[in-house]
DOZABA-998361 format. One line per 5 residues: number of its first residue (from 1); their letters; for each residue y, x, z of C-alpha. Coordinates in pm, 1 decimal. Example, Ala and Ser with C-alpha at 12.3 -4.5 7.8 and 13.67 -1.06 7.14 Angstrom:
<marses>
1> AS> -450.0/1230.0/780.0  -106.0/1367.0/714.0 $
</marses>
This chain:
<marses>
1> XXXXX> 7.4/3.2/6.9  340.3/144.0/-91.8  635.8/175.9/142.4  857.3/-103.7/-5.4  566.3/-364.7/32.9 $
6> XXXXX> 487.9/-247.2/388.5  850.1/-289.0/507.1  844.7/-648.6/354.1  583.7/-723.4/623.1  779.7/-570.1/920.3 $
11> XXXXX> 647.4/-673.3/1272.5  822.6/-775.5/1566.3  604.5/-551.1/1796.8  278.1/-732.0/1773.6  26.2/-582.2/1559.3 $
16> XXXXX> -85.1/-893.3/1362.2  230.4/-1084.2/1327.1  431.5/-1137.2/1003.4  795.6/-1246.6/988.5  811.8/-1568.2/803.3 $
21> XXXXX> 1132.1/-1462.0/620.7  975.1/-1179.0/462.5  656.7/-1341.9/327.1  619.4/-1288.6/-55.5  681.6/-1601.0/-245.8 $
26> XXXXX> 362.3/-1529.5/-454.2  137.1/-1646.6/-177.4  -176.6/-1844.4/-282.6  -347.3/-2106.8/-77.1  -717.2/-2076.6/-146.3 $
31> XXXXX> -870.5/-2284.3/137.8  -737.8/-2573.9/345.4  -935.7/-2708.6/648.0  -860.2/-3039.6/821.9  -878.2/-3103.0/1190.7 $
36> XXXXX> -1246.1/-3112.3/1297.5  -1389.0/-2899.5/987.1  -1588.4/-2603.7/1038.7  -1352.5/-2299.3/1096.5  -1104.9/-2495.4/1312.9 $
41> XXXXX> -1298.2/-2514.5/1636.1  -1096.9/-2226.4/1803.6  -754.2/-2363.0/1690.3  -866.2/-2710.4/1811.4  -918.9/-2573.0/2155.1 $
46> XXXXX> -584.4/-2392.1/2129.0  -361.9/-2676.6/1982.6  -564.1/-3002.0/2046.1  -475.8/-3307.6/1865.7  -146.7/-3161.0/1742.6 $
51> XXXXX> -349.7/-2963.1/1478.7  -339.9/-3097.7/1133.5  -453.7/-2823.9/900.9  -543.4/-2465.1/894.5  -466.1/-2272.5/557.8 $
56> XXXXX> -587.1/-1942.3/428.9  -312.0/-1776.4/213.4  -341.2/-1469.7/8.6  -75.8/-1230.3/-100.1  -182.8/-1023.2/-389.0 $
61> XXXXX> 127.1/-785.6/-354.2  85.5/-708.2/17.7  -291.5/-728.6/5.0  -312.7/-954.3/277.5  -469.5/-1278.3/389.9 $
66> XXXXX> -272.1/-1495.6/614.6  -409.9/-1774.5/833.2  -143.2/-2048.2/885.5  -165.6/-2378.8/1087.1  10.9/-2717.3/1047.0 $
71> XXXXX> 105.2/-2882.8/1372.2  252.1/-3200.2/1484.7  566.5/-3082.9/1672.8  712.4/-3423.9/1746.8  626.1/-3805.9/1718.3 $
76> XXXXX> 894.9/-4067.8/1712.0  893.5/-4435.9/1615.1  992.0/-4502.4/1260.5  1025.3/-4804.7/1043.0  998.3/-4811.6/653.6 $
81> XXXXX> 1345.1/-4846.8/518.3  1405.4/-5134.9/291.6  1441.2/-5051.5/-92.5  1780.4/-5071.4/-219.3  1741.3/-5365.0/-428.0 $
86> XXXXX> 1526.1/-5562.8/-192.4  1667.4/-5875.4/-21.6  1733.7/-5876.3/333.4  1435.9/-5974.3/560.8  1566.9/-6324.7/627.4 $
91> XXXXX> 1707.6/-6387.3/273.8  1544.5/-6680.3/107.3  1354.8/-6606.7/-205.7  1172.2/-6813.9/-476.0  817.2/-6718.7/-560.7 $
96> XXXXX> 571.6/-6864.3/-827.6  242.1/-6962.1/-723.8  -4.3/-7115.4/-995.8  -140.5/-7452.9/-934.7  -499.9/-7333.4/-918.8 $
101> XXXXX> -422.0/-7065.1/-637.7  -503.2/-7303.1/-356.1  -578.6/-7036.3/-80.6  -238.2/-6865.5/-146.6  -57.9/-7191.7/-165.4 $
106> XXXXX> -218.1/-7287.4/187.5  -111.3/-6956.9/317.5  225.7/-6984.6/207.1  264.4/-7339.4/352.2  116.1/-7227.7/685.1 $
111> XXXXX> 388.6/-6942.6/688.1  651.5/-7206.4/664.2  743.6/-7201.8/303.1  919.4/-7505.9/136.9  863.2/-7644.9/-201.5 $
116> XXXXX> 1164.2/-7662.1/-425.2  1070.0/-7957.8/-655.8  1366.2/-7909.5/-894.2  1269.7/-7546.4/-965.0  895.9/-7586.4/-905.3 $
121> XXXXX> 895.3/-7277.0/-696.6  813.4/-7200.1/-339.0  1112.9/-7091.1/-110.5  1066.5/-6869.9/183.4  1208.2/-6566.8/372.2 $
126> XXXXX> 1157.6/-6233.8/204.5  973.5/-6078.2/497.0  708.8/-6352.8/467.8  669.6/-6274.9/86.9  619.1/-5899.9/169.5 $
131> XXXXX> 341.7/-5983.5/412.9  162.2/-6215.2/155.7  123.8/-5971.8/-113.2  277.5/-5825.1/-413.9  645.3/-5878.6/-488.6 $
136> XXXXX> 578.2/-5947.0/-856.7  556.6/-6320.7/-758.2  933.3/-6312.5/-676.1  1140.8/-6502.9/-932.8  1500.4/-6353.6/-963.9 $
141> XXXX> 1757.3/-6629.6/-929.4  1901.5/-6571.6/-1274.0  1578.4/-6606.7/-1455.4  1483.9/-6949.1/-1332.3 $
</marses>
């Protein structure tokens, strides 16, 4: 190994540590092991359920194999953001249900939908449409 490559992997005193800011960008991942697979037992004992994956990366320039771990650092509640063009959760939307879709029609009625006889469409809050299935049934107001 020549001196320039060696200095790229300067250690901070510990013999087997590598500075992350000096790792060559040409690293190749050859193997990824998930929690519980053979080869992760020692790391499971060390990190517990925070361990997500173990990766073996190879640096062809520095001629090194690096073992990296992916850990869960923090867990917080999160809700899926609403799509930009999606209506508000309580906004009423019209949906089309075919006459022969009896089960879906019963489910929509049980969820509190109302039949709009003028437009021949079901009217219910958007949050209920999202829980029933695909949004493709929503009829845009201008296309009625």
